[in-house]
C-alpha positions, 0 to 999 in steps of 0.5 A: 848128916845121917837121917836114918840107919839101915836095918842091915846095921846088925850085920856089923856083929863084931862092932864094939863102939858106935858113934852116931852123935851129931846127926839128924837120926829120928828113929833107930831100927830095932836091929841095932839091938842085935849088935851083941858085942857093942860096949859104947853107943853114942846117939847124942845130938840127934832127933830121936823121939823113941827107943821102945824096942827090945834092948836085950841083945845089947847085953855088953853095953857099958855106955849109952849117950842119948843126950840132946834128943827128943826123947819123952820117956825111958821105958822099962826096956832099958832095965835089961841093960844089966852091964850099963854103967854110964847113961847120959840123957840130959837135954831131952823132954823126958817126963817118964822113967819106967819103974823097972829101969833101975 
């Protein structure tokens, strides 16, 4: 099981689908937002507590699965995901959603 991702993940610039579900990842490197061709990102069932970095680089992201983590909030940084069509975030501890998200 993965516990962390290297910041060098950004080198996978042509990647369109990334499935990291069912691991023990606690945090993500900000460089994941440099995967500009990413269409689907599955982070479900990990231990992620925060996604607060700039997400503007994920301009083609259509689907984001963050359910089953330990997230406390969905910040305004999610608001820049203009192409996003599907967001699943159940089974977290979310108590705050930024006013500029939707």
